[in-house]
C-alpha positions in Angstrom: 121.5 92.8 141.9 118.5 93.0 144.3 115.5 95.0 143.2 114.3 97.9 145.2 111.7 97.2 147.8 108.2 98.6 147.4 107.4 99.3 151.1 104.1 100.0 152.8 104.0 103.7 153.8 106.4 104.7 151.0 104.4 103.8 148.0 105.8 104.9 144.7 104.5 108.3 143.8 102.9 107.0 140.6 101.0 104.3 142.6 99.9 106.8 145.2 98.7 109.2 142.5 96.7 106.4 140.9 95.1 105.7 144.3 94.3 109.3 145.1 92.9 110.2 141.7 90.7 107.1 141.7 89.2 107.9 145.1 88.8 111.6 144.3 86.9 110.7 141.2 84.5 108.5 143.2 84.0 111.0 145.9 82.8 113.6 143.4 80.7 111.4 141.2 77.0 110.6 141.6 76.0 107.0 142.2 75.1 105.3 138.9 73.9 101.9 137.9 76.4 99.2 136.9 77.9 99.2 133.5 76.5 97.2 130.7 78.8 94.1 130.3 76.9 92.4 127.5 79.7 93.1 125.0 83.3 92.5 126.0 86.8 92.3 124.6 90.0 90.7 125.7 92.7 93.2 126.6 96.4 92.0 126.7 98.4 93.7 129.5 102.1 93.8 128.8 104.8 93.6 131.5 107.2 96.4 132.6 109.9 95.1 130.1 110.2 92.7 127.2 110.9 89.8 129.5 108.1 90.3 132.0 104.9 88.3 132.4 101.9 89.2 130.2 98.4 89.2 131.6 95.0 89.3 129.9 91.5 90.4 131.0 88.0 90.5 129.5 86.4 93.9 129.9 83.4 95.6 128.5 83.9 97.5 125.2 84.3 101.2 125.9 86.5 100.9 129.0 89.4 103.3 129.0 93.0 102.0 129.5 96.0 103.8 131.0 99.4 102.6 132.2 102.1 103.8 134.6 105.5 102.2 134.0 108.6 102.1 136.2 111.9 100.4 136.1 110.7 97.3 138.0 106.9 97.7 138.0 103.9 98.5 135.8 100.4 99.6 136.9 97.4 99.0 134.5 94.3 101.2 135.0 90.9 100.4 133.5 88.1 103.0 133.7 84.4 102.5 132.9 82.9 104.8 130.3 81.0 106.7 133.0 84.1 107.1 135.1 82.4 105.6 138.1 84.6 102.5 138.3 88.3 102.1 138.1 90.3 98.9 138.2 94.0 98.8 139.1 96.6 96.0 138.5 100.1 96.4 139.9 102.7 94.0 138.5 106.3 94.2 139.8 108.7 93.7 142.6 107.4 93.7 146.2 103.7 94.4 145.8 101.9 95.8 148.9 98.6 97.3 149.9 98.1 101.0 150.0 97.0 101.3 153.6 98.0 99.2 156.6 95.3 97.3 158.6 96.0 99.1 161.9 93.5 101.8 162.6 91.6 101.4 159.4 87.9 100.7 159.2 87.9 97.8 156.7 85.4 95.1 155.9 86.1 91.8 154.1 84.5 90.3 151.1 85.3 86.9 149.5 85.8 86.7 145.7 87.6 85.0 142.9 90.4 86.0 140.5 91.0 83.4 137.7 89.3 80.7 139.8 91.4 81.5 142.9 89.7 82.4 146.1 90.7 85.8 147.4 89.7 88.1 150.2 89.0 91.8 149.3 89.6 94.4 151.9 86.9 97.1 151.5 86.3 100.6 152.8 83.4 103.0 152.2 83.4 106.8 152.3 80.0 108.4 151.7 79.0 107.1 148.3 82.5 105.9 147.3 83.9 102.4 147.9 87.5 101.2 147.6 88.7 97.6 147.7 92.1 95.9 147.3 93.7 92.5 147.6 97.1 90.7 147.1 96.9 87.5 145.0 99.7 85.0 145.7 101.5 82.9 143.1 99.7 84.5 140.2 102.7 84.8 137.8 103.9 81.2 138.2 103.3 79.4 134.9 100.8 76.5 135.0 99.9 73.4 133.0 100.6 73.5 129.3 103.7 75.8 129.5 106.9 74.5 128.2 110.2 76.3 127.6 112.5 78.7 129.5 111.3 81.3 132.0 112.6 83.5 134.8 111.2 84.1 138.3 109.6 87.4 139.2 107.6 88.3 142.3 104.6 86.1 141.8 102.0 88.2 143.6 99.7 90.8 142.2 98.2 93.9 143.9 94.6 94.5 142.6 92.5 97.4 143.6 89.1 98.9 142.6 87.4 102.2 143.3 83.7 102.7 142.6 80.9 105.2 143.0 78.7 102.8 144.9 78.2 99.2 146.0 76.6 98.1 142.7 79.5 99.4 140.7 82.0 97.9 143.1 80.3 94.4 142.7 80.6 94.7 138.9 84.2 95.9 139.2 85.3 93.0 141.3 83.5 90.6 138.9 85.7 91.7 136.0 88.7 90.2 137.8 87.2 86.7 137.4 88.7 86.8 133.8 92.1 88.1 134.7 94.7 85.5 133.7 98.4 84.8 133.0 98.8 85.0 129.3 102.6 84.2 129.3 105.1 84.0 132.1 108.3 86.0 132.3 110.6 84.4 129.7 114.4 83.9 129.6 116.2 85.0 126.5 117.4 82.1 124.3 121.0 81.2 125.0 123.7 81.5 122.3 125.7 78.5 121.4 128.6 79.7 123.5 126.2 80.2 126.5 124.7 76.8 126.0 128.1 75.3 126.4 128.5 77.0 129.7 125.2 75.8 131.2 125.5 73.8 134.4 122.4 71.6 134.5 120.4 69.8 137.1 116.8 68.4 136.8 113.9 67.3 138.9 110.8 65.3 138.0 107.4 66.3 139.4 105.2 63.2 139.4 101.4 63.1 139.0 101.0 62.3 142.7 102.8 65.6 143.5 106.0 64.0 144.7 109.4 65.3 143.5 112.0 62.9 142.2 115.4 64.4 142.9 118.8 62.9 143.2 121.3 65.3 144.7 124.3 63.9 143.0 125.0 61.4 145.7 124.0 63.7 148.6 121.1 63.7 150.9 120.2 67.4 150.5 116.7 68.4 149.5 116.2 70.5 146.4 115.6 73.5 148.6 118.9 73.0 150.3 120.9 72.1 147.2 119.9 75.0 144.9 121.8 77.8 146.6 125.0 75.7 146.7 124.5 74.7 143.1 124.2 78.3 142.0 127.3 79.3 143.9 129.3 76.5 142.5 128.2 77.4 139.0 129.3 81.0 139.5 132.7 79.9 140.7 133.1 77.8 137.6 131.9 80.7 135.4 128.9 78.7 134.4 125.2 79.5 134.2 122.9 77.4 136.5 120.1 75.8 134.6 117.3 73.8 136.4 115.0 71.7 134.3 111.6 70.7 135.8 109.9 67.8 134.0 106.3 67.4 135.0 103.6 64.8 134.4 100.6 66.4 132.6 98.2 64.9 135.2 99.9 66.7 138.1 97.6 69.0 140.0 97.8 72.8 139.4 98.5 73.4 143.1 101.4 70.8 143.3 102.9 72.4 140.2 102.8 75.9 141.7 104.0 74.6 145.1 107.2 73.2 143.6 108.0 76.4 141.6 107.3 78.6 144.6 109.5 76.4 146.8 112.3 76.8 144.3 111.8 80.6 144.2 111.8 80.9 148.0 115.0 78.9 148.4 116.9 81.5 146.3 118.4 84.8 147.5 118.6 86.0 143.9 116.0 84.2 141.7 117.2 86.0 138.6 120.5 84.1 138.8 118.8 80.8 138.0 117.6 79.9 134.5 114.7 77.4 134.4 113.1 75.3 131.8 109.8 73.4 132.0 109.1 70.2 130.1 106.1 67.9 129.9 106.7 64.2 130.5 106.2 62.1 127.4 
């Protein structure tokens, strides 16, 4: 079953409330200096269900934490002790920005999230500043992960509200430590389910090339996967794709392959996957 779409202009009421409360708090607060970040702690951010991806972030001790949880999304909110800075992290299906570009007075600022280059869209109102960005491919597992997992929308919506430019700069800096702690995982199969698995596999080499033999056909993996899944369903089997990868393969090549697989499927949740390192 397809998940509901989170559309721009019809933002979930909980998300909208988060945005409005955050801005309202900044509009009414006095400008203060940046928070002291000398002491920090790692906060684990759970997913919206027991199978969802888990994130982690390093934040200063004393920050407040709240969460809004829906059927197919979760919003994490972190607030500085003074209340002048609030960070928001949306994880779920179809992330989108709060406000469209058209007619809005935005400026841009380059930054980093877990070593990834991002572009923040920023808007100022009196002494308050608001910024947001969409980070692509964040929830795709990377090097070192082995085992079964499931696909989710791999993007994150991040947003920050602050009482001034100094607090905004500090708030954006906290996202440098945001990372994927664990990808969305697939439940272990029972012996009876294991017997019904219809398996195919690919090998991602260290040069980024994919070794794939389409069972005597010339189709690419992208072309073959939908047919493979449909055939598995007709045979009352569960499609299982195993990706074996060389440890030396680049991080980008690894994510490129998994994203290619995800984009080739109409229903990513219908495919079970397993990652294995080459010996």
